[in-house]
VOVEXDO-84291 format. One record per residue: residue in one letter; y, z, x of N, C-alpha, C in turn; residue number from 1. Coordinates in Angstrom, 1 decimal. Each point is the difference from the previous one (the first is absolute). Layout:
paza->a; nY->Y; nZ->Z; nX->X; caY->Y; caZ->Z; caX->X; cY->Y; cZ->Z; cX->X; tortor->NUM $
...
This chain:
paza->m; nY->89.7; nZ->63.1; nX->-21.4; caY->-1.5; caZ->-0.8; caX->-0.1; cY->-0.6; cZ->0.4; cX->-1.3; tortor->1 $
paza->d; nY->-0.4; nZ->-0.6; nX->-0.8; caY->-1.0; caZ->0.1; caX->-1.3; cY->-1.1; cZ->0.9; cX->0.2; tortor->2 $
paza->f; nY->0.2; nZ->1.3; nX->-0.4; caY->-1.2; caZ->0.9; caX->-0.1; cY->-1.2; cZ->-0.4; cX->-0.4; tortor->3 $
paza->l; nY->-0.1; nZ->-0.8; nX->-0.8; caY->-1.5; caZ->-0.5; caX->-0.5; cY->-0.3; cZ->-1.0; cX->0.9; tortor->4 $
paza->k; nY->0.7; nZ->-0.9; nX->0.7; caY->-0.6; caZ->-0.8; caX->1.0; cY->-0.5; cZ->1.0; cX->1.3; tortor->5 $
paza->m; nY->0.9; nZ->0.8; nX->0.3; caY->-0.5; caZ->0.8; caX->1.2; cY->-1.2; cZ->0.8; cX->-0.4; tortor->6 $
paza->m; nY->-0.2; nZ->0.4; nX->-1.2; caY->-1.5; caZ->0.8; caX->-0.5; cY->-1.1; cZ->-1.1; cX->0.1; tortor->7 $
paza->k; nY->0.3; nZ->-1.0; nX->-0.4; caY->-1.0; caZ->-1.5; caX->-0.1; cY->-0.3; cZ->-0.1; cX->1.4; tortor->8 $
paza->q; nY->0.8; nZ->-0.1; nX->0.9; caY->-0.2; caZ->-0.2; caX->1.4; cY->-1.0; cZ->1.1; cX->0.6; tortor->9 $
paza->a; nY->0.6; nZ->1.2; nX->-0.1; caY->-0.7; caZ->1.1; caX->0.4; cY->-1.8; cZ->-0.3; cX->-0.3; tortor->10 $
paza->k; nY->0.2; nZ->-0.2; nX->-1.4; caY->-1.4; caZ->0.0; caX->-0.4; cY->-0.8; cZ->-1.2; cX->0.7; tortor->11 $
paza->e; nY->0.7; nZ->-1.0; nX->0.1; caY->-0.7; caZ->-1.2; caX->0.6; cY->-0.5; cZ->0.6; cX->1.6; tortor->12 $
paza->m; nY->1.0; nZ->0.6; nX->0.5; caY->-0.3; caZ->0.2; caX->1.4; cY->-1.1; cZ->1.3; cX->0.2; tortor->13 $
paza->q; nY->-0.2; nZ->0.7; nX->-1.0; caY->-1.0; caZ->1.1; caX->0.0; cY->-1.3; cZ->-0.8; cX->-0.3; tortor->14 $
paza->e; nY->0.0; nZ->-1.1; nX->-1.0; caY->-1.5; caZ->-0.7; caX->0.0; cY->-0.1; cZ->-0.8; cX->1.1; tortor->15 $
paza->q; nY->0.8; nZ->-0.8; nX->0.9; caY->-0.2; caZ->-0.5; caX->1.0; cY->-0.6; cZ->1.0; cX->0.9; tortor->16 $
paza->m; nY->0.7; nZ->1.1; nX->0.3; caY->-0.6; caZ->1.0; caX->1.0; cY->-1.2; cZ->0.4; cX->-0.3; tortor->17 $
paza->g; nY->-0.5; nZ->0.1; nX->-1.1; caY->-1.2; caZ->0.8; caX->-0.6; cY->-1.0; cZ->-1.4; cX->0.5; tortor->18 $
paza->s; nY->0.4; nZ->-1.2; nX->-0.3; caY->-0.8; caZ->-1.5; caX->0.5; cY->-0.2; cZ->0.3; cX->1.7; tortor->19 $
paza->l; nY->1.2; nZ->0.1; nX->0.6; caY->-0.3; caZ->-0.2; caX->1.5; cY->-0.5; cZ->1.2; cX->0.5; tortor->20 $
paza->q; nY->-0.3; nZ->1.2; nX->-0.2; caY->-0.5; caZ->1.2; caX->0.3; cY->-1.8; cZ->-0.9; cX->-0.2; tortor->21 $
paza->e; nY->-0.5; nZ->-0.2; nX->-1.0; caY->-1.1; caZ->-0.6; caX->-0.5; cY->-0.3; cZ->-1.2; cX->1.0; tortor->22 $
paza->q; nY->0.8; nZ->-0.9; nX->0.4; caY->-0.3; caZ->-1.0; caX->1.1; cY->0.1; cZ->0.4; cX->1.2; tortor->23 $
paza->i; nY->0.6; nZ->1.0; nX->0.3; caY->-0.1; caZ->0.7; caX->1.4; cY->-1.4; cZ->0.5; cX->0.3; tortor->24 $
paza->i; nY->-0.7; nZ->0.8; nX->-0.9; caY->-1.4; caZ->0.5; caX->0.1; cY->-0.8; cZ->-1.2; cX->0.4; tortor->25 $
paza->d; nY->0.2; nZ->-1.0; nX->-0.6; caY->-0.9; caZ->-1.2; caX->0.2; cY->0.1; cZ->-0.8; cX->1.4; tortor->26 $
paza->i; nY->1.3; nZ->0.4; nX->0.6; caY->0.2; caZ->-0.7; caX->1.3; cY->-1.2; cZ->0.5; cX->0.9; tortor->27 $
paza->e; nY->-0.7; nZ->-1.0; nX->0.8; caY->-0.6; caZ->0.4; caX->1.5; cY->0.3; cZ->-0.8; cX->0.6; tortor->28 $
paza->v; nY->0.2; nZ->0.5; nX->1.3; caY->0.3; caZ->-0.7; caX->1.3; cY->-0.7; cZ->0.3; cX->1.2; tortor->29 $
paza->e; nY->-0.3; nZ->-0.7; nX->1.0; caY->-0.9; caZ->0.6; caX->0.9; cY->0.7; cZ->0.0; cX->1.6; tortor->30 $
paza->g; nY->0.1; nZ->0.9; nX->0.5; caY->0.7; caZ->0.0; caX->1.4; cY->-1.4; cZ->0.1; cX->1.0; tortor->31 $
paza->v; nY->0.8; nZ->-0.8; nX->1.1; caY->-1.1; caZ->-0.3; caX->1.2; cY->0.7; cZ->0.4; cX->1.1; tortor->32 $
paza->a; nY->-1.1; nZ->0.3; nX->1.0; caY->0.4; caZ->0.2; caX->1.4; cY->-1.1; cZ->-0.4; cX->0.7; tortor->33 $
paza->g; nY->0.3; nZ->-0.2; nX->1.5; caY->-0.9; caZ->-0.3; caX->0.9; cY->-0.7; cZ->-1.6; cX->0.0; tortor->34 $
paza->a; nY->1.0; nZ->-0.7; nX->-0.7; caY->-0.2; caZ->-1.2; caX->-0.1; cY->-1.3; cZ->-0.3; cX->-1.2; tortor->35 $
paza->g; nY->0.0; nZ->0.8; nX->-1.1; caY->-0.6; caZ->0.1; caX->-1.0; cY->-1.4; cZ->0.7; cX->0.1; tortor->36 $
paza->l; nY->0.0; nZ->0.9; nX->1.0; caY->-1.2; caZ->0.8; caX->0.4; cY->-0.1; cZ->1.2; cX->-1.3; tortor->37 $
paza->v; nY->1.2; nZ->0.4; nX->-0.2; caY->0.1; caZ->1.1; caX->-1.1; cY->0.7; cZ->-0.7; cX->-0.8; tortor->38 $
paza->k; nY->-0.5; nZ->0.3; nX->-1.2; caY->1.0; caZ->-0.4; caX->-1.4; cY->0.0; cZ->1.1; cX->-1.0; tortor->39 $
paza->v; nY->1.1; nZ->0.4; nX->-0.6; caY->0.1; caZ->1.1; caX->-0.7; cY->0.6; cZ->-0.5; cX->-1.2; tortor->40 $
paza->t; nY->-0.5; nZ->0.5; nX->-1.3; caY->0.6; caZ->-0.8; caX->-1.3; cY->0.5; cZ->1.3; cX->-0.8; tortor->41 $
paza->l; nY->1.2; nZ->-0.2; nX->-0.4; caY->0.8; caZ->0.8; caX->-0.8; cY->0.5; cZ->-0.3; cX->-1.3; tortor->42 $
paza->n; nY->0.0; nZ->0.8; nX->-1.2; caY->0.5; caZ->-0.1; caX->-1.1; cY->1.6; cZ->-0.2; cX->0.1; tortor->43 $
paza->g; nY->0.7; nZ->-0.3; nX->-1.2; caY->1.2; caZ->0.1; caX->-0.2; cY->0.6; cZ->1.5; cX->0.1; tortor->44 $
paza->k; nY->-0.6; nZ->1.2; nX->0.0; caY->0.0; caZ->1.3; caX->0.2; cY->0.0; cZ->0.4; cX->1.2; tortor->45 $
paza->s; nY->-0.7; nZ->-0.9; nX->1.0; caY->-0.3; caZ->0.4; caX->1.3; cY->-1.3; cZ->0.7; cX->0.2; tortor->46 $
paza->d; nY->-0.7; nZ->0.1; nX->-1.3; caY->-1.1; caZ->0.6; caX->0.3; cY->-1.1; cZ->-0.9; cX->0.6; tortor->47 $
paza->l; nY->-0.8; nZ->0.5; nX->1.0; caY->-1.2; caZ->-0.8; caX->0.5; cY->-0.9; cZ->-0.3; cX->-0.4; tortor->48 $
paza->k; nY->-0.1; nZ->-1.5; nX->-0.2; caY->-1.3; caZ->-0.4; caX->-0.7; cY->-1.0; cZ->-0.6; cX->0.6; tortor->49 $
paza->g; nY->0.2; nZ->-0.4; nX->1.4; caY->-1.1; caZ->-0.5; caX->0.6; cY->0.5; cZ->0.2; cX->1.9; tortor->50 $
paza->l; nY->-1.1; nZ->-0.1; nX->0.5; caY->0.1; caZ->0.0; caX->1.5; cY->-1.0; cZ->-0.9; cX->0.5; tortor->51 $
paza->k; nY->0.1; nZ->-0.6; nX->0.9; caY->-1.2; caZ->-0.8; caX->0.6; cY->0.5; cZ->-0.2; cX->1.5; tortor->52 $
paza->i; nY->-1.2; nZ->0.4; nX->0.9; caY->0.2; caZ->0.0; caX->1.4; cY->-1.3; cZ->-0.7; cX->0.6; tortor->53 $
paza->d; nY->0.7; nZ->-1.0; nX->0.8; caY->-0.9; caZ->-0.9; caX->0.7; cY->-1.2; cZ->0.4; cX->0.7; tortor->54 $
paza->p; nY->-1.1; nZ->0.2; nX->0.0; caY->-1.0; caZ->0.7; caX->0.6; cY->0.0; cZ->0.0; cX->1.8; tortor->55 $
paza->s; nY->0.8; nZ->-1.0; nX->0.3; caY->0.1; caZ->0.0; caX->1.5; cY->1.0; cZ->1.2; cX->0.5; tortor->56 $
paza->l; nY->0.7; nZ->0.8; nX->-1.0; caY->0.8; caZ->1.1; caX->0.3; cY->-0.6; cZ->1.3; cX->0.0; tortor->57 $
paza->l; nY->-1.3; nZ->0.0; nX->-0.2; caY->-0.9; caZ->1.0; caX->-0.3; cY->-0.8; cZ->0.6; cX->1.1; tortor->58 $
paza->k; nY->0.7; nZ->0.1; nX->1.1; caY->-0.5; caZ->0.3; caX->1.3; cY->0.3; cZ->1.3; cX->0.3; tortor->59 $
paza->e; nY->-0.8; nZ->0.5; nX->0.9; caY->0.4; caZ->1.4; caX->0.4; cY->1.1; cZ->-0.2; cX->1.3; tortor->60 $
paza->d; nY->0.9; nZ->1.1; nX->-0.2; caY->1.1; caZ->-0.1; caX->0.9; cY->1.1; cZ->-0.8; cX->-0.7; tortor->61 $
paza->e; nY->0.1; nZ->-0.6; nX->-1.3; caY->1.0; caZ->-0.9; caX->-0.4; cY->0.5; cZ->0.7; cX->-1.2; tortor->62 $
paza->g; nY->-0.3; nZ->1.3; nX->-0.2; caY->0.5; caZ->0.8; caX->-1.2; cY->1.4; cZ->-0.3; cX->-0.1; tortor->63 $
paza->e; nY->0.8; nZ->0.4; nX->0.9; caY->1.5; caZ->-0.1; caX->0.1; cY->0.7; cZ->-1.2; cX->-0.3; tortor->64 $
paza->i; nY->-0.6; nZ->-1.0; nX->0.6; caY->0.3; caZ->-1.6; caX->-0.3; cY->0.0; cZ->-0.3; cX->-1.4; tortor->65 $
paza->l; nY->-1.1; nZ->0.6; nX->-0.7; caY->-0.2; caZ->-0.4; caX->-1.3; cY->1.0; cZ->0.8; cX->-1.0; tortor->66 $
paza->e; nY->0.2; nZ->1.4; nX->0.5; caY->0.9; caZ->0.9; caX->-0.7; cY->1.4; cZ->-0.7; cX->-0.2; tortor->67 $
paza->d; nY->0.4; nZ->-0.7; nX->1.1; caY->1.2; caZ->-0.6; caX->0.1; cY->0.1; cZ->-1.2; cX->-0.8; tortor->68 $
paza->l; nY->-1.1; nZ->-0.8; nX->0.1; caY->0.1; caZ->-1.4; caX->-0.7; cY->-0.2; cZ->0.4; cX->-1.7; tortor->69 $
paza->i; nY->-0.6; nZ->0.9; nX->-0.4; caY->0.0; caZ->0.7; caX->-1.4; cY->1.3; cZ->0.1; cX->-0.3; tortor->70 $
paza->m; nY->0.8; nZ->1.0; nX->0.9; caY->1.5; caZ->0.4; caX->-0.6; cY->0.5; cZ->-1.2; cX->0.1; tortor->71 $
paza->a; nY->0.3; nZ->-1.0; nX->0.9; caY->0.5; caZ->-1.3; caX->0.1; cY->-0.3; cZ->-0.8; cX->-1.3; tortor->72 $
paza->a; nY->-1.3; nZ->-0.3; nX->-0.7; caY->-0.1; caZ->-0.5; caX->-1.1; cY->0.6; cZ->0.4; cX->-1.2; tortor->73 $
paza->h; nY->-0.3; nZ->1.4; nX->0.1; caY->0.9; caZ->0.8; caX->-1.3; cY->1.4; cZ->-0.2; cX->-0.1; tortor->74 $
paza->t; nY->0.8; nZ->0.3; nX->1.3; caY->1.3; caZ->-0.5; caX->-0.2; cY->0.3; cZ->-1.4; cX->-0.3; tortor->75 $
paza->d; nY->-0.7; nZ->-0.8; nX->0.5; caY->0.0; caZ->-1.6; caX->-0.3; cY->0.2; cZ->-0.1; cX->-1.8; tortor->76 $
paza->a; nY->-1.1; nZ->0.5; nX->-0.1; caY->-0.3; caZ->0.1; caX->-1.9; cY->0.9; cZ->0.7; cX->-0.4; tortor->77 $
paza->r; nY->0.6; nZ->1.1; nX->0.2; caY->1.0; caZ->0.7; caX->-0.6; cY->1.3; cZ->-0.8; cX->-0.1; tortor->78 $
paza->v; nY->0.2; nZ->-0.7; nX->0.9; caY->1.2; caZ->-0.7; caX->0.2; cY->-0.1; cZ->-1.0; cX->-1.2; tortor->79 $
paza->k; nY->-1.2; nZ->-0.7; nX->0.1; caY->-0.3; caZ->-1.0; caX->-1.0; cY->0.2; cZ->0.3; cX->-1.4; tortor->80 $
paza->v; nY->-0.3; nZ->1.4; nX->-0.3; caY->-0.1; caZ->0.4; caX->-1.4; cY->1.4; cZ->0.1; cX->-0.4; tortor->81 $
paza->e; nY->1.0; nZ->0.7; nX->1.0; caY->1.4; caZ->-0.1; caX->-0.3; cY->0.6; cZ->-1.1; cX->-0.2; tortor->82 $
paza->m; nY->-0.5; nZ->-1.1; nX->0.7; caY->0.7; caZ->-1.3; caX->-0.4; cY->-0.2; cZ->-0.4; cX->-1.0; tortor->83 $
paza->a; nY->-1.3; nZ->-0.2; nX->-0.4; caY->-0.7; caZ->-0.3; caX->-1.3; cY->0.8; cZ->0.6; cX->-1.2; tortor->84 $
paza->i; nY->0.2; nZ->1.4; nX->0.2; caY->0.6; caZ->0.7; caX->-1.0; cY->1.3; cZ->-0.3; cX->-0.2; tortor->85 $
paza->q; nY->1.0; nZ->-0.4; nX->1.1; caY->1.1; caZ->-0.5; caX->-0.3; cY->0.2; cZ->-1.3; cX->-0.5; tortor->86 $
paza->e; nY->-0.8; nZ->-0.9; nX->0.4; caY->-0.2; caZ->-1.2; caX->-0.7; cY->-0.4; cZ->0.2; cX->-1.5; tortor->87 $
paza->k; nY->-0.8; nZ->0.8; nX->-0.4; caY->-0.3; caZ->0.0; caX->-1.4; cY->1.3; cZ->0.7; cX->-0.8; tortor->88 $
paza->t; nY->0.6; nZ->0.6; nX->0.5; caY->0.9; caZ->1.1; caX->-0.5; cY->1.4; cZ->-1.3; cX->-0.3; tortor->89 $
paza->q; nY->0.3; nZ->-0.8; nX->1.2; caY->0.9; caZ->-0.9; caX->-0.2; cY->-0.2; cZ->-1.1; cX->-1.1; tortor->90 $
paza->e; nY->-1.3; nZ->-0.3; nX->0.0; caY->-0.4; caZ->-0.9; caX->-0.8; cY->0.3; cZ->0.5; cX->-1.6; tortor->91 $
paza->l; nY->-0.6; nZ->1.5; nX->-0.1; caY->0.3; caZ->0.2; caX->-1.3; cY->1.1; cZ->0.7; cX->-0.7; tortor->92 $
paza->m; nY->0.7; nZ->0.3; nX->1.2; caY->1.4; caZ->0.9; caX->-0.5; cY->1.0; cZ->-0.9; cX->0.5; tortor->93 $
paza->g; nY->0.0; nZ->-1.1; nX->0.6; caY->1.0; caZ->-1.1; caX->0.5; cY->1.1; cZ->0.1; cX->-1.1; tortor->94 $
paza->g; nY->-0.3; nZ->-0.5; nX->-1.2; caY->1.0; caZ->-0.2; caX->-0.9; cY->0.6; cZ->1.1; cX->-0.7; tortor->95 $
paza->l; nY->-0.2; nZ->1.3; nX->0.3; caY->0.6; caZ->1.2; caX->-0.3; cY->1.4; cZ->0.4; cX->0.4; tortor->96 $
paza->g; nY->0.2; nZ->-0.7; nX->1.4; caY->1.1; caZ->0.5; caX->0.4; cY->0.2; cZ->1.4; cX->0.7; tortor->97 $
paza->l; nY->-1.1; nZ->0.3; nX->0.7; caY->-0.5; caZ->1.0; caX->0.9; cY->0.7; cZ->-0.3; cX->1.4; tortor->98 $
paza->p; nY->0.6; nZ->1.2; nX->0.7; caY->0.5; caZ->-0.1; caX->1.1; cY->-1.0; cZ->-0.4; cX->1.0; tortor->99 $
paza->a; nY->0.7; nZ->-0.9; nX->1.1; caY->-1.2; caZ->-0.6; caX->0.9; cY->-0.4; cZ->1.2; cX->0.7; tortor->100 $
paza->g; nY->-1.3; nZ->0.0; nX->0.4; caY->-0.6; caZ->1.0; caX->0.9; cY->-0.2; cZ->1.2; cX->-0.7; tortor->101 $
paza->m; nY->0.0; nZ->0.0; nX->-1.2; caY->-0.2; caZ->1.1; caX->-0.8; cY->-1.7; cZ->0.4; cX->0.0; tortor->102 $
paza->k; nY->-0.6; nZ->1.3; nX->0.5; caY->-0.9; caZ->0.3; caX->0.1; cY->-0.4; cZ->0.7; cX->-1.4; tortor->103 $
paza->l; nY->-1.5; nZ->-0.3; nX->-0.6; caY->-0.5; caZ->0.3; caX->-1.2; cY->-1.0; cZ->1.3; cX->0.5; tortor->104 $
paza->p; nY->0.0; nZ->0.9; nX->-0.8; caY->-1.0; caZ->1.1; caX->0.3; cY->-1.5; cZ->-0.2; cX->-0.2; tortor->105 $
paza->f; nY->-0.6; nZ->-0.8; nX->0.7; caY->-1.5; caZ->-0.4; caX->-0.1; cY->-0.8; cZ->0.3; cX->1.1; tortor->106 $
């Protein structure tokens, strides 16, 4: 294989990965639980950016239910972040011939 061609492809991949990292940070997804009573917003790095709790859940003796719903909403959002990252990765890296299912360190 042509060494210069390989170097060019490596440089292109490096540029696309930099672009991908910037786009991942901009991703925001919302996870929901309890039919929308609890909503969690995460960015592409899985940082918590928002939490909304329906006032009907703020009753005495319902703390455990609220905790469970927050965890469920967070899990829902985290799964959505992972899916969004996979989609972005395939979109940007699809033409580079990377092995299917390759996970990038983001």
